[in-house]
N, C-alpha and C positions, 0 to 999 in steps of 0.2 A: 483801799488795800485790795490787791488782786486776789481773787479766790483761787488758791492753789489746791488742786486736787491731787492728793497723794494716794497711790494704790496701796492696799494692805500689803504687809510684808510677805504674806503667803502667796500673793499673786505676782510678785516681782520676779522677773526672769533670773535664774541662777547664773552666776558668772561662768563663762565658758570653761575656765580652768578648773572649776569645781566639778564638772562632769566629764571633761575630756580625758583625764588620766585613767579613770575606770573604764571608759569606752575603749581607750587605746589598749589597756590591759586585756580586756575581754576580746578585742579584735585580734591581738597577737596570739592569744590562746586559740581562738577559732581558726586562724590561719595555720597554726601548728597542727591542730587536729585534722584539718582538711588535707594537708600535705602528708601527714602520717597515714590517714585513711587510704589515700591513693597509693602510697608506697607499700602499705601492707597488703592491699589487694593485688598489686603487682607481685609481691612476695608469695602470696597464695598461688598465683598462676605459675610462678617458677617452681614451687614445691610440687604442684600437681604434674607439671610437665617433666620434672626431673626424677621424682621418686615413684610416682604411680605406675608408669609403664614397666619398669623393671620388676615391680612388685607383682604385677599381673602376669608377666612372662616368666618370672622365676629366674631370670638372668640379671644378677645384681652387679655385674662387673662394671657397668658404666659409672657406678658411684665411686669407683677407684680414682676417678679424676680429682676428687676432693682431697686426696692424700697430699697433693702438692701444697695445699693450704693448711695442712696439719690436722685434718679431720679424719676420723676413723669410721667412715660410713660403711665400707665394704671390707669384710674379712673372708678370704676364700675358705670354703668348706663350712662356714658357720651360718648355715641357713636360718636357724632359729634366731641367732643374734642379728642377722641382717634384716629379718622380718620385724624384729623388735625395734630396731633402729628406724625402719620405715614407718612403723606405727607411731613412733615418737615424732618423726618429721611431719607426718600427715596431721597429727594432733596440733603441731605448731601452725600448720596451715589453717586449721579450724579457728584457732585463737586469732590469727591474723585477719581472717575473713570477718569475724563477728565482734572482735574485741572493741575496736574503736567506735563501733555503732553504739555500744553501751554508754559511751561518754557523750554522745551527740544529743544536745538538748532537744532538737527538733524531733528525733526519733522517740525520746522518752515522752514528750508531750503528745505527739500525733499517734503513736502506736504503743500504748502502755503494755498491752498484752504481749506483743512481740518483745518488748524490752524485758519483761519478766521471764519469758521462756528462753530467749537468747541468753539472758543472764544465767539461768540455771545450766544451760548447755556449756556456756563459757566457764562457769565455776567448776563443773565436773571435769571438763577437759583440762583445765590448768592444774587441777589436783593430780589427774593421771599423768600429765606431762611432767610434773615435778617428781612423782614417784618413779616413773620410768627413767628420768634423768639421773636419779641416784643409782639405779642399776647400771646404766651406761657408763657412769663415771667410775664407780667403785668395784663393779663386777667385770664388765667388759674392758674397762680401762680406757684412758685417753692417751694420745701420744704426748711425749715430753714429760716435764716434771709435774708435781702435784699442785702447783699454784692454781692452774685453771680448774682442777678438780675441786679444790677447797672453795674457790670463789663461786663455782657452779652450785656447790652444795649449800653455801650460805644463801645464794639466790633461791634455791629450792625451799629452804626453811622459811624465807620471807614470803614466798608464794603461799605456802600452807598456812602461815600465820595470818596474812592479810585476807586470804579466802575465808578463814574462820571468822574473822572480825567483820568482814563485809556481810557475810551470811547472818551473823548474830544481829547486826544492826538492822538488816532488812526484815528479819523475823519480828524484831521489836518495833518495826515501823518508825525507826529513827532514820529517816531518809537523808537528813543532813549529814549525819555521821556515816551512813552507808555510802554516800557519794564520795566522801574522802577516802574510805578504805577501798572502794571499788576503783578509784583513780590510781591509788598506790598499787593495787593488785594488777591492774592493766599494765602498768609500767614494768613491774618486776617480771611479769609473765612474758613480756616481749623482750627480755634481755638479750636473747640470741639474735633477734632482729636488730636491736640497737647495736649489738656487737658487729654485725656485718655492715650496717649503715655507717657506723663510726669508723670502722677500719677503712672502708673505701672512701669515705669523706676525707679522712686524714691523708690518704694517699693522693687524692686529687688535689686537695688544697696545698699539700707540700710540693707537688710537682708544679702547680701554678705559681707558687712563690719562688721556684727555682731551688728548693732545698731537697736533699736526698732523704726520703722517708726512712726512719728507723723502725721498720715494721715489727721486729721482734720485741723491742722495748715498748712500743706502743701496745702490742697485744698484752704484755704483762700488766700494764697499767689499766688498759681498757677492759680487761676481763673482770675487774671490779667496777670500773667506771660505767660499764654498760647498763648497770642497774642502779648504782648509787648516784650517778650524775642526774639521770631523769628524776629520781626521787627528790633530790635536793632542789631542782628547778621547780618541781611540783609544789614542794613546801613553800618556796618563795612565792609562787603564784597564789596559793590558798591564803597565806598570811597577808599578802598585799591586797588581795581582793576583799577579804573580810575586815581587816583592821588597819590596812596601810594608809599612809598619807599620800598626798598627790605625788611627791617626788619619789617615794618608794614604788608607787604603781607605775610611774613613767620608767624608772630604772628597770623594774622587772619586765615591763613590756619590751624594752630594748633588748634585754637578755634573751627573752623568748624569741624575738624576731631574729637575732643573730643565730641562735640555736636552730631555728627553722631553716635559715639559709644553708647552714652547714649540713643539716639533715637532708635537705633537698639535693645538695651536691652528692652526698653519699648514696641516696636513693637512685639518682641518675647513673652514677658509676656502677652501682651494684646491678642495675637493670642491664647495662651493657655487658657486664661480666656474666650475668645469667644467660643472655643470648649466646655468648661465646661458649659457655658451658654446655648448653643444649645443642650447639652445633658440633661439639666434639673437638673444639680448638684447644691449644695448649693453655693450661691454667696456671702456669708458674708465675709467681709474683716476685719482683725484685726484693732482696732482703736488705 
């Protein structure tokens, strides 16, 4: 009888399909994070280029160009309110600059001290951003109806709630729980960035498909979707990563990949818009 040598079960190679779904899921998430990081750094450059010079010179009139998009950035004669708005916008730039780095595993492993201090700055900034957002919505007021004001306020409440939960988990050294709340905090804190990226992505994709974009209706829906949709996808990812089967992980990876492509289209379109805005070109969008 031939001596058959059978390797112990522990040393047998795992089937490819047993490891590929999780690798695909993490790869899709990593691609999303990379695209988001590049897009947010471009957003930071836009904020500094558009808001900082008028704040230094004291002439806020260039911000009036945003009125064509329904934004109330500049109010003649309201110097205090204009400066307050600028502080809010610059804080959003700080969030865009350092927020995605908090979720980057390489940064957490390689520079833990930077991760801790950047996290503290991020936490304080998003809390201030939320509080100033309440003032801008309910004291200074937003153009149009109260739908966007209500959605912005709900977003602000989520920011404050997630910030408190992320901080509590970090203090308790429950870093697994902290990671989850920090991810949620990052997403809701960047709702206005997602708003812009989603708006321009919808416009570009609609035009590419030959359909006339219904900008007003989309804004009404996306004023809620800009923070609820990223939260929903994040929950899908966390559940698929931690407890999902192979097919759930593959399906979630596909969803994240599609979302990444749509986000990339929005980032590209918003970058072109930003360049036009900084050049003083007409900013009207088709309705």
